[in-house]
KOLGUMI-156782 format. One record per atom (N, C-alpha, C, CB): residue in three letters; residue number from 0; x, y, z. Coordinates in steps of 0.001 Angstrom, whole numbers. Glycine has a CB too. Example, Ala and Ser with C-alpha at 12.3 -4.5 7.8 and 13.67 -1.06 7.14 Angstrom:
   r   k      px      py      pz
 ALA   0   13190   -5690    7800
 ALA   0   12300   -4500    7800
 ALA   0   13200   -3300    7800
 ALA   0   11308   -4473    9046
 SER   1   12850   -2250    7080
 SER   1   13670   -1060    7140
 SER   1   12900      30    7870
 SER   1   14084    -598    5725
***
This chain:
   r   k      px      py      pz
 MET   0     841   -1074    -312
 MET   0    -206     384      73
 MET   0     965    1420    -440
 MET   0    -767     703    2196
 SER   1     900    1787   -1639
 SER   1    1036    3542    -103
 SER   1    1396    3950    -184
 SER   1    1367    3989    1149
 HIS   2    1653    5385     509
 HIS   2    1206    6172     403
 HIS   2    2062    7277    1023
 HIS   2     136    5914     688
 SER   3    1724    8810     696
 SER   3    1878    9889    -654
 SER   3    2568   10527    1569
 SER   3    -307   10899   -2245
 LEU   4    3632   11143     890
 LEU   4    4636   11862    2221
 LEU   4    3569   13413    1771
 LEU   4    7175   11996    1866
 ARG   5    3375   13877    1961
 ARG   5    2917   15673    2464
 ARG   5    2643   16650    3004
 ARG   5    2527   16100    2430
 LEU   6    3615   17707    3039
 LEU   6    3645   18684    3435
 LEU   6    3490   19870    4168
 LEU   6    3603   18645    3155
 LEU   7    2482   19741    4978
 LEU   7     806   20233    6302
 LEU   7    2213   21900    6508
 LEU   7     321   18325    8973
 SER   8    1396   22830    5056
 SER   8    2123   23892    4879
 SER   8    1233   24567    6626
 SER   8    1867   24779    2998
 ASN   9     356   24301    7166
 ASN   9     473   25708    8599
 ASN   9   -1021   24411    9117
 ASN   9    -160   28491    7996
 PRO  10    -188   23011    9777
 PRO  10    -924   21684   11089
 PRO  10   -2307   23121   11784
 PRO  10    1042   20912   13145
 PHE  11   -1988   24013   11693
 PHE  11   -2657   24223   13235
 PHE  11   -3676   26125   11959
 PHE  11    -621   24726   15418
 ARG  12   -3880   24961   11235
 ARG  12   -4739   26734   10288
 ARG  12   -6401   26036   10915
 ARG  12   -4591   26888    7345
 SER  13   -7250   24631   11599
 SER  13   -8081   24092   12426
 SER  13   -8022   24592   13959
 SER  13   -7862   22744   12290
 LEU  14   -7391   24928   14417
 LEU  14   -6941   24694   15766
 LEU  14   -7179   27330   16450
 LEU  14   -4391   23502   15503
 LYS  15   -8025   27061   17794
 LYS  15   -8274   28364   18412
 LYS  15   -6727   28635   18815
 LYS  15   -9460   28341   19760
 ARG  16   -6217   29477   18754
 ARG  16   -5525   30162   19648
 ARG  16   -5654   30349   21021
 ARG  16   -5513   31071   19287
 SER  17   -3867   30484   20877
 SER  17   -4441   29722   23159
 SER  17   -3260   30964   23562
 SER  17   -3575   26911   24127
 ILE  18   -3452   31558   24031
 ILE  18   -2300   32605   25110
 ILE  18   -1413   31237   25715
 ILE  18   -3355   33786   26855
 GLY  19   -1443   30535   25165
 GLY  19     648   29550   26064
 GLY  19    -540   28839   27182
 GLY  19    2748   31361   27518
 THR  20   -1425   28736   28080
 THR  20   -1825   28988   28885
 THR  20   -1782   26984   29013
 THR  20   -3032   30165   28813
 VAL  21   -2231   27183   27398
 VAL  21   -3194   25865   27608
 VAL  21   -1606   24196   26860
 VAL  21   -5378   26244   25976
 HIS  22   -1972   23296   27772
 HIS  22    -418   22048   27952
 HIS  22   -1249   22096   26200
 HIS  22    -356   19814   29563
 ASP  23     204   21919   25311
 ASP  23    -425   21553   24383
 ASP  23    -119   19762   23928
 ASP  23     -75   22645   23381
 GLY  24    -430   19192   24803
 GLY  24    -226   17898   25602
 GLY  24   -2128   17059   24088
 GLY  24    -614   18322   28408
 PRO  25   -3130   18211   24851
 PRO  25   -4578   18198   24367
 PRO  25   -4439   18431   22715
 PRO  25   -5554   19498   25180
 ILE  26   -3287   19603   22378
 ILE  26   -4025   20764   21121
 ILE  26   -2666   19073   20050
 ILE  26   -3215   23793   21178
 GLY  27   -2132   18470   20603
 GLY  27   -1803   17737   19340
 GLY  27   -1786   16309   19356
 GLY  27    -567   18108   18880
 GLU  28   -3528   15989   19693
 GLU  28   -3865   15152   19520
 GLU  28   -4991   16009   17848
 GLU  28   -4350   14430   21044
 LYS  29   -5249   16514   17818
 LYS  29   -5505   17159   16890
 LYS  29   -4882   17606   15887
 LYS  29   -5851   17770   17207
 LEU  30   -3849   17040   15632
 LEU  30   -2776   17337   14575
 LEU  30   -3154   15529   13911
 LEU  30    -733   17836   15398
 ALA  31   -3343   15224   14772
 ALA  31   -3400   13398   13035
 ALA  31   -4058   13672   11488
 ALA  31   -4998   11596   13594
 ASP  32   -3720   13647   10998
 ASP  32   -4534   13358    9706
 ASP  32   -3838   12446    9091
 ASP  32   -4789   14502    8755
 LYS  33   -5364   11219    8106
 LYS  33   -3637   10133    8406
 LYS  33   -3825   10588    6875
 LYS  33   -3445    7762    9064
 ASP  34   -4055   11522    6221
 ASP  34   -3682   12118    4937
 ASP  34   -1389   12654    5729
 ASP  34   -5385   14055    4459
 TYR  35   -1093   12684    5971
 TYR  35     -60   12835    6608
 TYR  35     443   12036    8050
 TYR  35    -167   14033    6716
 ILE  36    1466   11705    6597
 ILE  36    2767   11247    8833
 ILE  36    3100   12053    9493
 ILE  36    4550   10617    9047
 LEU  37    2420   11732   10596
 LEU  37    2563   12601   12354
 LEU  37    4173   12246   12518
 LEU  37    1328   11652   14109
 VAL  38    4045   13549   12941
 VAL  38    6360   14318   12761
 VAL  38    5815   14890   14464
 VAL  38    7147   16686   10723
 ASN  39    6101   13706   15520
 ASN  39    6430   14830   17240
 ASN  39    6976   14757   17762
 ASN  39    5908   15061   18307
 ASP  40    6715   15024   19313
 ASP  40    7990   14557   20626
 ASP  40    7416   14005   21007
 ASP  40    8707   15311   21731
 ARG  41    8893   13585   22012
 ARG  41    7928   12634   23315
 ARG  41    6770   12801   24655
 ARG  41    8876   12128   24067
 ALA  42    6881   14824   24119
 ALA  42    5980   15495   24922
 ALA  42    4517   14698   24693
 ALA  42    5976   17113   24512
 TYR  43    4402   14668   23373
 TYR  43    2643   14371   22549
 TYR  43    3451   12504   22887
 TYR  43    2163   15253   19845
 GLY  44    4122   11880   23655
 GLY  44    3868   10099   23369
 GLY  44    2511    9530   24794
 GLY  44    6032    8958   23759
 LYS  45    2084    9188   23869
 LYS  45    1637    8663   24695
 LYS  45     739    6777   24861
 LYS  45    1011    9774   24857
 ILE  46    1228    5823   25007
 ILE  46    1181    4484   24829
 ILE  46     190    4380   23919
 ILE  46     991    3703   25989
 LYS  47   -1584    4866   24668
 LYS  47   -2222    4649   24662
 LYS  47   -2541    5470   22814
 LYS  47   -2647    4768   26004
 ARG  48   -2181    5977   23014
 ARG  48   -2559    7228   21373
 ARG  48   -1568    6016   20397
 ARG  48   -1438    9757   21424
 PHE  49    -431    5476   21059
 PHE  49     386    5637   19568
 PHE  49    -616    3454   19338
 PHE  49    3311    5928   19792
 ASP  50    -768    3218   20241
 ASP  50   -2514    2197   19621
 ASP  50   -3959    2793   18917
 ASP  50   -3358    1489   21114
 GLN  51   -3633    3936   19207
 GLN  51   -4819    4360   18074
 GLN  51   -4744    4341   17313
 GLN  51   -5332    5187   17847
 TYR  52   -3534    5358   16632
 TYR  52   -2889    5803   15827
 TYR  52   -2219    3919   14379
 TYR  52   -1624    6844   17035
 VAL  53   -2350    3208   14927
 VAL  53   -1873    2072   14376
 VAL  53   -3865    1443   13864
 VAL  53    -661     984   15833
 ALA  54   -4700    2064   15053
 ALA  54   -6290    1356   14416
 ALA  54   -6804    3139   13797
 ALA  54   -7834     372   16253
 GLU  55   -6606    3392   13251
 GLU  55   -6545    4459   12807
 GLU  55   -6183    4723   11793
 GLU  55   -6143    4980   13319
 LYS  56   -5116    3501   10735
 LYS  56   -3943    3554   10158
 LYS  56   -3086    5081   10173
 LYS  56   -4254    3057    8805
 GLN  57   -2866    5564   11289
 GLN  57   -2389    6935   11147
 GLN  57    -902    6331   11203
 GLN  57   -2916    8179   12391
 TYR  58    -127    7354   10482
 TYR  58    1410    6786   10383
 TYR  58    1414    8070   11314
 TYR  58    2515    6603    8671
 PHE  59    2825    7413   12044
 PHE  59    3525    8510   12884
 PHE  59    5287    8060   13261
 PHE  59    2509    8666   14469
 VAL  60    5784    8672   13719
 VAL  60    7054    8550   13982
 VAL  60    7463    9705   15067
 VAL  60    7808    8597   12661
 THR  61    7390    9337   16396
 THR  61    8266    9500   17532
 THR  61    9058   10071   17771
 THR  61    8691    8883   17832
 ARG  62    9510   10402   19094
 ARG  62   10367    9682   20904
 ARG  62    9905    9983   21532
 ARG  62   11683    9910   21636
 ILE  63   10397    8598   22255
 ILE  63    9879    7693   22543
 ILE  63   10601    8168   24080
 ILE  63   10085    6336   21638
 LYS  64   10223    8051   25173
 LYS  64   11269    8543   26458
 LYS  64   11754    7117   27059
 LYS  64   10359    9597   27872
 GLU  65   12789    7653   27641
 GLU  65   14299    6550   27560
 GLU  65   13757    5649   28393
 GLU  65   16027    7119   28204
 ASN  66   12759    5816   29405
 ASN  66   12111    4955   30845
 ASN  66   10818    3928   30447
 ASN  66   11380    6256   32140
 VAL  67   10750    3946   28915
 VAL  67   10089    3251   28425
 VAL  67   10302    1816   28581
 VAL  67   10070    3633   27424
 THR  68    9576    1147   28821
 THR  68    9835    -113   29110
 THR  68    9174   -1584   27780
 THR  68    9115    -123   30699
 LEU  69   10332   -1701   27103
 LEU  69   10078   -2094   26280
 LEU  69    9968   -4256   26014
 LEU  69   10969   -1161   25661
 VAL  70    8331   -4030   26871
 VAL  70    8680   -6075   26530
 VAL  70    8854   -6774   25278
 VAL  70    7430   -7078   26949
 ASN  71    8761   -7876   25021
 ASN  71    9410   -8721   24873
 ASN  71   10128   -8921   23420
 ASN  71    8693   -9580   25296
 PRO  72   11556   -8189   22729
 PRO  72   11687   -6968   22019
 PRO  72   11805   -8214   20693
 PRO  72   13156   -5654   22511
 HIS  73   11264   -7777   19388
 HIS  73   11771   -9589   18862
 HIS  73   12998   -8243   17241
 HIS  73    9271  -11449   17747
 SER  74   13934   -8628   17402
 SER  74   14665   -7787   16527
 SER  74   14345   -7531   14700
 SER  74   16017   -8389   16753
 LEU  75   14166   -6686   13998
 LEU  75   14036   -6907   13420
 LEU  75   14788   -6754   11834
 LEU  75   13299   -6741   13865
 LYS  76   16399   -6685   12210
 LYS  76   17421   -6985   11580
 LYS  76   18737   -7883   12176
 LYS  76   17723   -5833   11204
 ASN  77   19251   -8661   11365
 ASN  77   19734  -10005   11570
 ASN  77   21117   -9521   12457
 ASN  77   20012  -10946    9987
 ARG  78   21866   -8647   11574
 ARG  78   22854   -8241   11362
 ARG  78   23379   -5841   12034
 ARG  78   22675   -8855    9622
 LYS  79   23941   -6428   12744
 LYS  79   24510   -5058   11841
 LYS  79   25322   -4230   10836
 LYS  79   24760   -4633   12244
 VAL  80   25215   -2895   10266
 VAL  80   25883   -2825    8870
 VAL  80   26881   -1624    9946
 VAL  80   24701   -2204    7068
 GLU  81   27885   -1703    9577
 GLU  81   28724    -918   10746
 GLU  81   28378    1089   10496
 GLU  81   30868   -1443   10404
 THR  82   29339    1127    8956
 THR  82   28740    3063    8931
 THR  82   27030    3180    9704
 THR  82   28451    3806    6611
 SER  83   26266    2166    9620
 SER  83   24952    2661   10757
 SER  83   25421    2975   11610
 SER  83   23915    1808   11316
 ASN  84   24141    4285   12277
 ASN  84   24321    4573   13783
 ASN  84   22989    3626   14504
 ASN  84   24192    6494   14126
 VAL  85   22437    3507   13817
 VAL  85   21208    2092   14891
 VAL  85   21835    1433   15502
 VAL  85   20262     815   14182
 ILE  86   21089    1500   16697
 ILE  86   22300     367   17702
 ILE  86   21237    -679   17522
 ILE  86   22832     784   19810
 ARG  87   19691    -691   17608
 ARG  87   18247   -1696   17482
 ARG  87   17277   -1173   17171
 ARG  87   17731   -2359   18586
 ASP  88   17045   -2241   15813
 ASP  88   15541   -1850   15227
 ASP  88   14727   -3792   15475
 ASP  88   15733   -1073   12872
 ILE  89   13396   -3060   16474
 ILE  89   12872   -3596   16219
 ILE  89   10638   -3087   16588
 ILE  89   13821   -4621   16727
 THR  90   10673   -4494   16788
 THR  90    9356   -4546   17456
 THR  90    8743   -4883   18382
 THR  90    8837   -4867   17094
 CYS  91    7567   -4294   19242
 CYS  91    8180   -5332   20987
 CYS  91    6249   -4225   21863
 CYS  91   11229   -4243   22277
 TYR  92    6188   -4763   22754
 TYR  92    4943   -4139   23235
 TYR  92    5932   -2715   24492
 TYR  92    3643   -5744   24222
 LEU  93    5260   -1904   24039
 LEU  93    5477    -410   25464
 LEU  93    5327   -1012   26334
 LEU  93    4424     997   25749
 GLY  94    5363    -304   27291
 GLY  94    5080     170   28421
 GLY  94    5323   -1010   29935
 GLY  94    3592     667   28118
 THR  95    4181    -999   30871
 THR  95    4954   -1185   32265
 THR  95    3639   -2507   31967
 THR  95    4998     356   33955
 PRO  96    2822   -3322   32992
 PRO  96    1597   -3689   32690
 PRO  96     595   -3288   33078
 PRO  96    1456   -4567   32810
 GLN  97     882   -2361   34182
 GLN  97     318    -854   34634
 GLN  97    -379    -245   33623
 GLN  97    1423     188   35027
 CYS  98     159    -397   32476
 CYS  98    -102     514   31151
 CYS  98    1275     103   29903
 CYS  98     -13    2507   31743
 GLN  99     135   -1814   29283
 GLN  99     949   -1699   28618
 GLN  99     345   -1664   26980
 GLN  99    1835   -2664   29068
 SER 100     772   -1181   26211
 SER 100    -331   -1854   24430
 SER 100     -33   -2621   24968
 SER 100    -112   -1859   22518
 GLU 101   -1210   -2819   23226
 GLU 101   -2149   -3659   23272
 GLU 101   -1626   -3883   21924
 GLU 101   -3630   -3292   23647
 LEU 102   -1002   -3954   20749
 LEU 102    -556   -3578   19671
 LEU 102    1257   -3569   19998
 LEU 102   -1361   -2146   19277
 ARG 103    2033   -4223   18813
 ARG 103    3441   -4224   18635
 ARG 103    3512   -3000   18051
 ARG 103    4075   -5359   17844
 HIS 104    5124   -2366   18039
 HIS 104    4940   -1232   17902
 HIS 104    6579    -805   17035
 HIS 104    4489    -596   19423
 ARG 105    7288     -75   16141
 ARG 105    8488    -698   15844
 ARG 105    9097     640   16411
 ARG 105    8813   -1272   14212
 VAL 106   10069     299   16845
 VAL 106   11137     750   17739
 VAL 106   12218    1281   16872
 VAL 106   11664    -383   18668
 VAL 107   13548    1917   17152
 VAL 107   14822    2138   16204
 VAL 107   15745    2937   17737
 VAL 107   14407    3479   14362
 ILE 108   16365    2685   18394
 ILE 108   17209    3227   18990
 ILE 108   18412    3110   17932
 ILE 108   17332    2659   20338
 PHE 109   18023    4764   18248
 PHE 109   19978    4817   17584
 PHE 109   20943    6102   17959
 PHE 109   20058    4953   15570
 GLN 110   22460    5948   18173
 GLN 110   23368    7011   18673
 GLN 110   23784    8279   17872
 GLN 110   24523    6385   18976
 ASP 111   23717    9413   17977
 ASP 111   23334   10670   17787
 ASP 111   24739   11352   18071
 ASP 111   22073   11108   18706
 ASN 112   25557   11254   16988
 ASN 112   26915   10889   17297
 ASN 112   26918   12896   17549
 ASN 112   28100    9796   15748
 ASN 113   26602   13193   16497
 ASN 113   26175   14820   17008
 ASN 113   26263   15668   17870
 ASN 113   25321   15045   17127
 ARG 114   25201   15643   18433
 ARG 114   24626   15891   19407
 ARG 114   24790   15235   21206
 ARG 114   23580   15691   18792
 TRP 115   26042   14467   21036
 TRP 115   25798   14136   22258
 TRP 115   26320   14513   23533
 TRP 115   25890   13192   22215
 ILE 116   27830   15943   23357
 ILE 116   27706   16272   24174
 ILE 116   27379   17532   24796
 ILE 116   28293   15887   24331
 LYS 117   26310   17686   23878
 LYS 117   25184   18674   24365
 LYS 117   24184   18693   25179
 LYS 117   24622   18976   23638
 GLN 118   24358   16724   25133
 GLN 118   23292   16303   25617
 GLN 118   22987   15429   26729
 GLN 118   22879   15932   24823
 ASN 119   24510   15706   26615
 ASN 119   24618   14824   28044
 ASN 119   25830   14932   29308
 ASN 119   24764   13335   27542
 LEU 120   26451   15570   28564
 LEU 120   27546   16777   29595
 LEU 120   27368   18556   29922
 LEU 120   29104   16816   28742
 ASN 121   26454   18134   29815
 ASN 121   25139   19874   30266
 ASN 121   27267   20413   30863
 ASN 121   22778   19553   32770
 VAL 122   27612   21194   29650
 VAL 122   28169   22269   29111
 VAL 122   27608   23012   28838
 VAL 122   28726   22214   28359
 PRO 123   26606   24178   29458
 PRO 123   25772   24863   28592
 PRO 123   27292   26227   28213
 PRO 123   23941   25466   29574
 VAL 124   27441   25869   29485
 VAL 124   28800   28130   29325
 VAL 124   30195   27319   29309
 VAL 124   28915   29972   31724
 LEU 125   30866   27472   28720
 LEU 125   32127   27111   28483
 LEU 125   32992   28703   30089
 LEU 125   32492   27345   26130
 PHE 126   33777   28251   30441
 PHE 126   34588   29176   32004
 PHE 126   36094   29342   30862
 PHE 126   35001   27701   34242
 GLY 127   36391   29413   29988
 GLY 127   37199   29763   28842
 GLY 127   37321   29441   27449
 GLY 127   38093   29562   29120
 THR 128   38032   29955   26987
 THR 128   38157   30431   25301
 THR 128   39720   29954   24411
 THR 128   38101   32430   25292
 THR 129   40388   29326   25433
 THR 129   41503   28790   24660
 THR 129   40959   27630   25044
 THR 129   43074   29116   24938
 MET 130   42092   26828   23567
 MET 130   41617   25602   22938
 MET 130   42587   24706   24684
 MET 130   42399   25261   20696
 ASN 131   43204   25299   25877
 ASN 131   43562   23854   26640
 ASN 131   42429   24367   27797
 ASN 131   45581   23501   27293
 ALA 132   41582   25470   27520
 ALA 132   39927   25462   28681
 ALA 132   39386   25162   28500
 ALA 132   39076   26160   29152
 VAL 133   39102   25179   27328
 VAL 133   38008   23728   27238
 VAL 133   38135   23024   26703
 VAL 133   36903   23633   26920
 PHE 134   38878   22327   26829
 PHE 134   39428   20526   26628
 PHE 134   39701   20682   27769
 PHE 134   40771   19817   25559
 ASN 135   39794   21339   29135
 ASN 135   40175   20601   29805
 ASN 135   38805   20582   30403
 ASN 135   41383   20859   30456
 GLN 136   37652   21176   30242
 GLN 136   35925   21732   31118
 GLN 136   35243   20084   30679
 GLN 136   34614   23728   29973
 LEU 137   35945   20200   29158
 LEU 137   34651   18925   28594
 LEU 137   35274   17408   29210
 LEU 137   34536   18761   26333
 PHE 138   36742   17869   29063
 PHE 138   37530   16577   30081
 PHE 138   36659   16552   31490
 PHE 138   39496   17020   30565
 ALA 139   37441   17594   31697
 ALA 139   35581   17096   33471
 ALA 139   34557   16970   33686
 ALA 139   35011   17708   34523
 ALA 140   33410   17727   32492
 ALA 140   32688   16684   32453
 ALA 140   32221   15286   31863
 ALA 140   32203   17085   32445
 LEU 141   33334   14743   31160
 LEU 141   33318   13355   29994
 LEU 141   34055   12662   31490
 LEU 141   34590   13428   27919
 MET 142   34207   13890   32808
 MET 142   34866   12520   33979
 MET 142   33920   12238   34707
 MET 142   36140   12818   35114
 THR 143   33405   13105   34922
 THR 143   31966   13117   35917
 THR 143   30610   12458   35160
 THR 143   31505   14902   36330
 TYR 144   30665   12371   33656
 TYR 144   29488   11882   33066
 TYR 144   29454   10518   33525
 TYR 144   29436   12015   31556
 VAL 145   31198    9713   33110
 VAL 145   31322    8209   33372
 VAL 145   30661    7800   34565
 VAL 145   32734    7763   33484
 ILE 146   31244    8687   34887
 ILE 146   31691    8317   36813
 ILE 146   29933    7823   36921
 ILE 146   32365   10375   38357
 LEU 147   28819    9371   37008
 LEU 147   27737    9223   36301
 LEU 147   26111    7492   36134
 LEU 147   28700    9512   35039
 LYS 148   26720    7756   35005
 LYS 148   26171    6437   34286
 LYS 148   27065    5253   34885
 LYS 148   26333    6511   32486
 TRP 149   27750    4824   34989
 TRP 149   28779    3996   35907
 TRP 149   28031    3768   37174
 TRP 149   30257    4809   36242
 LEU 150   27684    5130   37906
 LEU 150   26436    4356   39311
 LEU 150   25373    4688   38743
 LEU 150   26318    5021   41136
 TYR 151   24807    4774   37595
 TYR 151   22981    4552   37281
 TYR 151   23140    3571   36800
 TYR 151   21976    5496   36298
 ASP 152   24146    2769   36040
 ASP 152   24335    1357   35575
 ASP 152   24073     699   36248
 ASP 152   25315     915   35235
 HIS 153   24750     529   37783
 HIS 153   24726    -469   38476
 HIS 153   23482    -521   39460
 HIS 153   25936    -519   39060
 SER 154   23422    1106   39672
 SER 154   22423    1131   40344
 SER 154   20627     336   40479
 SER 154   22513    2199   40164
 LYS 155   20729     786   39246
 LYS 155   18699     203   37503
 LYS 155   18625    -750   38853
 LYS 155   19013   -1285   34680
 SER 156   19356   -1657   38451
 SER 156   18761   -3064   38638
 SER 156   18353   -3560   39851
 SER 156   19585   -3972   38252
 PHE 157   18548   -1917   41186
 PHE 157   17766   -2437   42620
 PHE 157   16662   -1736   43186
 PHE 157   18675   -2448   43783
 VAL 158   15818   -1320   41591
 VAL 158   15486    -810   41990
 VAL 158   14457    -530   41050
 VAL 158   16198    -250   42473
 ILE 159   13026    -764   41788
 ILE 159   11553   -1197   40720
 ILE 159   11224    -998   39414
 ILE 159   10439    -634   41074
 PRO 160   10725   -1251   39268
 PRO 160   10161   -1005   37448
 PRO 160   10109    1034   37003
 PRO 160    7770   -1877   37317
 TYR 161    8676     515   37925
 TYR 161    7874    2096   38062
 TYR 161    8838    3089   38410
 TYR 161    6655    2217   39303
 LYS 162    9832    2678   39454
 LYS 162   10232    4046   40021
 LYS 162   12255    4626   39447
 LYS 162   10016    3708   42131
 ARG 163   12349    3183   38297
 ARG 163   13295    3296   38078
 ARG 163   12588    5337   36799
 ARG 163   14041    1461   37473
 MET 164   14633    6071   36383
 MET 164   14566    6499   35082
 MET 164   15027    6761   34825
 MET 164   14144    6960   34607
 PRO 165   14452    7296   33291
 PRO 165   16072    8046   32543
 PRO 165   17253    8891   32769
 PRO 165   15887    8743   31714
 LEU 166   18980    8398   32669
 LEU 166   20387    8938   33328
 LEU 166   19874    9876   33751
 LEU 166   21690    9281   32542
 ILE 167   19842   11598   32149
 ILE 167   19172   12332   32373
 ILE 167   19148   13368   33969
 ILE 167   18256   11568   32033
 ARG 168   18185   12359   33767
 ARG 168   16930   12375   35485
 ARG 168   17563   12148   36206
 ARG 168   15640   11346   35912
 PHE 169   18493   11107   36571
 PHE 169   19455   10808   38170
 PHE 169   20442   12139   37937
 PHE 169   20667    8869   38285
 ALA 170   21301   12202   36582
 ALA 170   22095   13569   36898
 ALA 170   21209   15068   37777
 ALA 170   22600   14105   35203
 GLU 171   20571   14881   37320
 GLU 171   19476   16451   37775
 GLU 171   19205   16063   39243
 GLU 171   17554   16687   36744
 GLN 172   18608   14442   39232
 GLN 172   17812   14651   40794
 GLN 172   20016   14559   41836
 GLN 172   15957   12330   41344
 ILE 173   20208   14207   41351
 ILE 173   22226   14885   41944
 ILE 173   22100   16027   41839
 ILE 173   23877   14573   40945
 GLN 174   21782   15881   40651
 GLN 174   23128   17496   41152
 GLN 174   22392   18679   42652
 GLN 174   23223   19165   39003
 HIS 175   21217   18302   41993
 HIS 175   20129   19408   42960
 HIS 175   19810   18950   44779
 HIS 175   18253   19311   42030
 ASP 176   20573   17800   45062
 ASP 176   20886   17060   45901
 ASP 176   18948   16619   46483
 ASP 176   22147   17931   46979
 GLN 177   18565   15856   45109
 GLN 177   17178   15474   45515
 GLN 177   16653   14249   45368
 GLN 177   16351   16161   44952
 LEU 178   17320   13440   45327
 LEU 178   17747   11893   44882
 LEU 178   16410   11322   44860
 LEU 178   18840   10971   45988
 GLN 179   15808   10967   45002
 GLN 179   14625    9917   45382
 GLN 179   14950    9284   45918
 GLN 179   13965    9221   44672
 ILE 180   14294    8139   47674
 ILE 180   15216    7713   48101
 ILE 180   14953    6311   47933
 ILE 180   15491    8204   49253
 GLU 181   14547    5609   46832
 GLU 181   15066    4453   46417
 GLU 181   15825    4150   45138
 GLU 181   14162    3758   46453
 TRP 182   17137    5538   44470
 TRP 182   18149    5610   44395
 TRP 182   19721    5562   45339
 TRP 182   17837    6302   43936
 ILE 183   18969    6268   46437
 ILE 183   19864    6653   47060
 ILE 183   19805    5465   47460
 ILE 183   19882    7744   47805
 ILE 184   18835    4400   48331
 ILE 184   19649    2744   48555
 ILE 184   19831    2753   47517
 ILE 184   19011    1282   49063
 ALA 185   20014    2389   46555
 ALA 185   19796    1275   45762
 ALA 185   21446    2204   45692
 ALA 185   18306     913   44395
 THR 186   22608    3837   44994
 THR 186   22780    3733   45293
 THR 186   24177    3640   46147
 THR 186   22158    3566   44926
 THR 187   23649    3945   47329
 THR 187   24738    3029   48339
 THR 187   24298    2175   48479
 THR 187   25166    3317   49612
 LYS 188   23821    1199   48048
 LYS 188   24524    -485   48309
 LYS 188   25069    -889   47261
 LYS 188   23539   -1736   48654
 VAL 189   25665     317   46279
 VAL 189   26424      35   44988
 VAL 189   27948     574   45581
 VAL 189   25723     992   43445
 LEU 190   27870    1405   45614
 LEU 190   29354    2120   46157
 LEU 190   29807    1648   47761
 LEU 190   29135    4025   46196
 GLU 191   28826     566   48221
 GLU 191   29595     161   49631
 GLU 191   29919   -1205   49341
 GLU 191   28666     275   51124
 LYS 192   28944   -2385   48240
 LYS 192   29969   -2890   48064
 LYS 192   30764   -3078   46733
 LYS 192   29749   -3790   48563
 HIS 193   31398   -1953   45997
 HIS 193   32432    -993   45471
 HIS 193   33557   -1001   46122
 HIS 193   32049     293   45454
 VAL 194   33705     135   47424
 VAL 194   34649    -591   48778
 VAL 194   35049   -1761   49284
 VAL 194   34260    -407   49748
 TYR 195   33884   -2747   49146
 TYR 195   34322   -3439   49904
 TYR 195   34793   -4776   48889
 TYR 195   33318   -3577   51034
 LEU 196   34709   -4110   48590
 LEU 196   35183   -5372   47123
 LEU 196   37140   -4883   47002
 LEU 196   33887   -4713   44781
 SER 197   36786   -3967   46682
 SER 197   38396   -2534   46685
 SER 197   39159   -2802   47292
 SER 197   38391   -1007   47247
 ASN 198   38346   -3182   48809
 ASN 198   39426   -2792   50061
 ASN 198   39891   -4373   50287
 ASN 198   38584   -1911   51751
 LEU 199   39027   -5687   50548
 LEU 199   39013   -6667   49830
 LEU 199   39979   -7086   48553
 LEU 199   37928   -6583   49557
 LYS 200   40201   -6269   48151
 LYS 200   41509   -7076   47495
 LYS 200   42993   -5946   47667
 LYS 200   41099   -7448   45469
 LYS 201   42863   -4832   47973
 LYS 201   43904   -4645   48903
 LYS 201   44244   -5548   49855
 LYS 201   43719   -3656   49502
 THR 202   43476   -6196   50539
 THR 202   44157   -7590   51257
 THR 202   44889   -8168   50962
 THR 202   43666   -8492   51458
 VAL 203   43741   -9584   49873
 VAL 203   44641  -10465   49306
 VAL 203   46120   -9187   48439
 VAL 203   43485  -11623   48022
 SER 204   46214   -8304   47921
 SER 204   47197   -8298   47621
 SER 204   48454   -7552   48335
 SER 204   46943   -8070   46641
 GLY 205   47715   -7307   49566
 GLY 205   48655   -7135   50689
 GLY 205   49598   -8764   50776
 GLY 205   47603   -6727   52267
***
């Protein structure tokens, strides 16, 4: 079945103007139109709405939230192309048993190398303009990221699924000293285990 891609010159042509106080979620629902391929960001992404799009034969592409659970994944590609930045190309159910899609959806996971520093290292302002100053700041941010990523990856297995969060939120909560109690307990377990193993290694080697 062919499907022509057309440009929606004015997607808000049938919508009433607002003063910016209305949440854009409900407004986004009105943009669905089977004559077009709907492209939207994760703010508009709801699992039930994905099922609805498929049922209504609405073609769509959206960025899903990082903490969405991928259930019973099935790979669509047996071999990874070396020149591609696609990490996984699968079909799966989305969400937890409390809120899970009834239909399987295609999910493509890829690495965007061009925006990695901006998205992950959190360097909004450079403290210096010389090459040495810039590299020093980037290396410091990179070391911080590696430590946080290590702590996050080792801790999330101790956190029940519905309390898990994406890495970026984990880093923000640590930065503002607002880490959730479940994550505090999990990170404490990881650090205590790491310290114990380090001390044990020193004892054995000594």
